[in-house]
C-alpha positions as CSV (number, residue, x, y, z in Angstrom):
1,M,-17.1,17.6,8.6
2,A,-14.9,19.4,6.0
3,H,-12.3,17.4,4.2
4,S,-8.8,18.6,3.2
5,F,-8.1,16.1,0.5
6,E,-6.0,17.2,-2.5
7,G,-7.8,16.7,-5.7
8,M,-11.1,18.3,-4.5
9,I,-13.0,20.7,-6.7
10,S,-15.6,23.1,-5.6
11,L,-18.8,22.3,-7.4
12,G,-22.5,22.5,-6.4
13,S,-23.8,19.1,-5.2
14,D,-26.8,17.4,-6.8
15,E,-28.7,14.2,-6.2
16,N,-25.8,12.1,-7.4
17,I,-23.5,10.9,-4.6
18,V,-21.1,9.2,-7.0
19,V,-20.4,9.9,-10.7
20,V,-18.3,7.4,-12.6
21,Q,-17.1,8.4,-16.1
22,E,-15.4,6.1,-18.6
23,L,-13.5,3.8,-16.2
24,H,-10.9,1.6,-17.7
25,K,-8.8,-1.0,-15.8
26,A,-6.6,-3.8,-17.0
27,Y,-4.6,-6.4,-15.1
28,S,-1.6,-8.4,-16.3
29,L,-1.8,-12.2,-15.6
30,G,1.5,-13.5,-16.9
31,N,1.6,-12.7,-20.6
32,T,-2.2,-12.1,-20.7
33,V,-3.8,-8.7,-20.2
34,V,-7.3,-8.9,-18.6
35,R,-9.5,-5.9,-19.2
36,A,-11.6,-5.7,-16.0
37,L,-13.4,-2.5,-16.9
38,N,-13.8,-1.2,-20.4
39,G,-15.4,2.3,-20.4
40,V,-17.9,2.0,-17.5
41,S,-20.0,5.1,-16.7
42,L,-22.8,5.4,-14.2
43,N,-24.4,7.8,-11.6
44,L,-25.3,6.7,-8.1
45,K,-28.1,8.7,-6.5
46,R,-28.1,9.7,-2.8
47,G,-29.9,7.1,-0.7
48,E,-30.1,4.6,-3.6
49,F,-29.7,0.8,-3.3
50,L,-27.8,-0.2,-6.4
51,I,-27.2,-3.8,-7.3
52,V,-24.4,-4.8,-9.6
53,M,-24.7,-8.2,-11.3
54,G,-22.8,-10.2,-13.9
55,P,-20.9,-13.5,-14.3
56,S,-17.5,-14.1,-12.7
57,G,-14.8,-12.0,-14.3
58,S,-17.3,-9.4,-15.6
59,G,-15.7,-6.5,-13.5
60,K,-18.2,-6.3,-10.6
61,S,-15.7,-6.3,-7.8
62,T,-13.3,-4.1,-9.7
63,L,-16.0,-1.5,-10.2
64,V,-17.1,-1.4,-6.5
65,N,-13.4,-1.2,-5.5
66,M,-13.1,1.9,-7.6
67,I,-16.2,3.5,-6.1
68,G,-15.1,2.6,-2.6
69,G,-11.6,4.0,-3.1
70,I,-9.8,0.6,-2.7
71,D,-8.4,0.7,-6.2
72,K,-7.7,3.3,-8.9
73,P,-8.6,3.1,-12.6
74,D,-6.1,3.2,-15.4
75,S,-8.2,6.1,-16.9
76,G,-11.5,7.7,-16.2
77,L,-13.0,9.5,-13.3
78,V,-14.7,8.6,-10.0
79,R,-16.3,11.7,-8.5
80,V,-17.9,11.6,-5.0
81,D,-20.1,14.4,-3.6
82,F,-21.3,14.0,-0.1
83,G,-23.1,17.3,-0.1
84,E,-20.5,19.1,1.9
85,N,-19.7,21.8,-0.7
86,H,-16.9,19.8,-2.1
87,V,-16.6,17.1,-4.8
88,I,-13.8,14.6,-4.3
89,R,-12.0,13.1,-7.3
90,L,-10.9,9.7,-6.0
91,N,-8.5,9.0,-8.8
92,E,-6.5,12.1,-7.9
93,L,-6.0,11.2,-4.2
94,S,-2.8,9.8,-2.8
95,P,-2.8,6.4,-1.1
96,K,-2.8,8.1,2.3
97,E,-5.7,10.4,1.3
98,L,-7.6,7.4,-0.1
99,T,-7.2,5.6,3.3
100,R,-8.5,8.6,5.1
101,F,-11.4,8.8,2.7
102,R,-12.4,5.2,3.2
103,R,-12.0,5.4,7.0
104,Q,-14.2,8.5,7.3
105,N,-16.9,7.8,4.6
106,V,-17.1,4.2,3.4
107,G,-18.3,0.9,5.1
108,F,-17.5,-2.5,3.6
109,V,-19.2,-5.8,3.9
110,F,-17.6,-8.8,2.1
111,Q,-18.4,-12.4,1.4
112,F,-16.0,-13.5,4.1
113,Y,-16.8,-12.1,7.5
114,S,-13.1,-11.4,8.5
115,L,-14.0,-11.2,12.2
116,I,-11.1,-11.4,14.7
117,P,-11.8,-14.7,16.4
118,T,-10.3,-13.7,19.8
119,L,-12.6,-10.7,20.1
120,T,-16.3,-10.7,21.0
121,A,-18.9,-9.4,18.6
122,G,-18.9,-6.1,20.5
123,E,-15.2,-5.8,20.4
124,N,-15.0,-6.5,16.7
125,V,-17.4,-3.6,16.1
126,E,-15.7,-1.3,18.6
127,L,-12.4,-1.9,16.8
128,A,-13.9,-0.4,13.6
129,A,-15.3,2.5,15.6
130,E,-11.9,3.3,17.0
131,L,-10.7,4.2,13.5
132,I,-12.7,7.4,13.6
133,D,-12.5,10.2,16.1
134,L,-15.0,9.2,18.8
135,R,-15.0,9.3,22.5
136,S,-14.9,6.0,24.3
137,S,-18.4,6.4,25.6
138,E,-19.7,7.1,22.1
139,I,-18.0,4.0,20.7
140,K,-19.8,1.9,23.3
141,E,-23.1,3.6,22.6
142,R,-22.8,3.2,18.8
143,T,-21.6,-0.4,19.1
144,R,-24.7,-1.4,21.1
145,E,-26.9,0.6,18.8
146,V,-25.7,-1.1,15.6
147,L,-25.7,-4.6,17.1
148,E,-29.3,-4.0,18.2
149,A,-30.2,-2.8,14.7
150,V,-28.9,-6.1,13.2
151,G,-30.7,-8.2,15.8
152,L,-27.7,-9.1,17.9
153,G,-28.1,-6.8,20.9
154,D,-28.0,-9.9,23.2
155,R,-24.8,-11.3,21.6
156,L,-22.5,-8.4,22.4
157,D,-20.2,-10.7,24.4
158,S,-20.3,-13.7,22.1
159,F,-17.2,-14.8,20.2
160,P,-17.4,-15.5,16.4
161,S,-17.1,-19.2,17.1
162,Q,-20.3,-19.0,19.1
163,L,-22.3,-17.4,16.3
164,S,-23.9,-18.9,13.2
165,G,-22.8,-17.9,9.7
166,G,-25.7,-15.5,9.4
167,E,-25.0,-14.0,12.8
168,R,-21.3,-13.5,11.9
169,Q,-22.4,-11.6,8.7
170,R,-24.6,-9.5,10.8
171,V,-21.7,-8.6,13.0
172,A,-19.8,-7.7,9.8
173,L,-22.6,-5.4,8.8
174,A,-22.7,-3.8,12.2
175,R,-19.0,-3.2,12.0
176,A,-19.5,-1.4,8.7
177,L,-22.4,0.6,10.0
178,V,-20.9,1.7,13.3
179,K,-19.2,4.7,11.7
180,R,-22.4,5.7,9.9
181,P,-20.9,5.6,6.5
182,K,-22.2,7.7,3.7
183,L,-21.5,4.9,1.3
184,L,-21.9,1.2,2.0
185,I,-20.1,-1.2,-0.3
186,V,-21.4,-4.8,-0.1
187,D,-19.6,-7.5,-2.2
188,E,-21.4,-10.9,-2.4
189,P,-22.7,-10.8,1.2
190,T,-24.7,-14.1,0.8
191,G,-22.0,-16.2,-0.7
192,Q,-21.5,-18.1,2.6
193,L,-25.1,-18.3,3.5
194,D,-28.1,-20.5,2.7
195,E,-30.9,-19.1,0.5
196,K,-33.3,-18.2,3.3
197,T,-30.5,-16.6,5.5
198,G,-29.2,-14.8,2.4
199,H,-32.5,-13.1,1.7
200,E,-32.9,-12.1,5.3
201,M,-29.4,-10.6,5.2
202,V,-30.1,-8.5,2.1
203,Q,-33.4,-7.3,3.7
204,L,-31.4,-6.3,6.8
205,I,-28.8,-4.5,4.7
206,R,-31.6,-2.6,3.0
207,S,-33.4,-1.6,6.2
208,T,-30.3,-0.7,8.3
209,S,-28.8,1.3,5.5
210,E,-32.0,3.4,5.4
211,Q,-31.9,3.7,9.2
212,F,-28.3,5.0,9.2
213,G,-28.5,7.0,6.0
214,S,-26.1,5.1,3.8
215,T,-26.2,4.8,0.1
216,V,-25.5,1.2,-1.0
217,V,-23.8,-0.5,-3.9
218,M,-24.2,-4.3,-3.6
219,V,-22.5,-6.9,-5.8
220,T,-24.2,-10.3,-6.3
221,H,-24.5,-13.1,-8.8
222,D,-27.9,-14.2,-7.3
223,V,-30.7,-13.1,-9.6
224,S,-33.3,-13.7,-6.9
225,L,-31.8,-10.8,-4.9
226,K,-32.2,-8.1,-7.5
227,K,-35.8,-7.4,-6.3
228,Y,-34.3,-5.7,-3.2
229,G,-32.5,-3.0,-5.3
230,D,-33.8,0.3,-6.5
231,R,-31.8,-0.2,-9.7
232,V,-29.8,-3.1,-11.2
233,I,-26.9,-2.9,-13.6
234,H,-25.6,-5.9,-15.4
235,L,-21.9,-6.2,-16.4
236,S,-20.3,-8.4,-19.0
237,S,-16.6,-8.2,-20.1
238,G,-16.1,-5.0,-18.2
239,Q,-19.1,-3.1,-19.7
240,I,-22.6,-2.3,-18.6
241,I,-24.9,-4.2,-21.0
242,K,-28.2,-3.8,-19.3
243,E,-29.9,-1.6,-16.6
244,E,-33.2,-2.3,-14.8
245,N,-35.0,0.4,-12.8
246,K,-37.6,-0.4,-10.2
247,T,-40.9,1.2,-11.3
């Protein structure tokens, strides 16, 4: 689908779905200025599973918020190329255009499930599908498809209170995948889960993202999870200090 965002430039697409160049971001906390990002640059390849690691306050969430179009840098460039003959410069989009970009292209899974307690698992997923232009019958079909993909095909009519923590996170993943996002942003998805369930969750994120064709950026502080990534970058004080590639 062609996009009409302002700030797009016509460039040939390559294997990089995201290019980040010299991102800087600072926040004011009272009289203190916190530099969340200090010159971060990286490329994200199409179909890659990238893991972002680092201690609390290292800039992990700030970085993925920039890549997902939730926040803008003070300076630097985030360029997204979905292979549709246009490159989108996220830092040049208006708030309304960023909202449309996220709605059409990006799925989010966070540490807290944020499910609506009065809606069933199926209804929580359908609500996300309604944000994009789909027929009612297609919304139902996609909802059932993604819930089956995450192993909850038989819990369509269950409310969040009837689900375990791991099952709720699976619903959150299904909700992110229902619009078949080109980019999946996953921020500390195992923070509320025990170790075994957490590993199962990341394995599921990996397999379903491949199934639905999403490129993944996942934030975690758990070093035992880095084996699931194609590449791991380590942040400290807003800078990339180390990169590991799977060989």
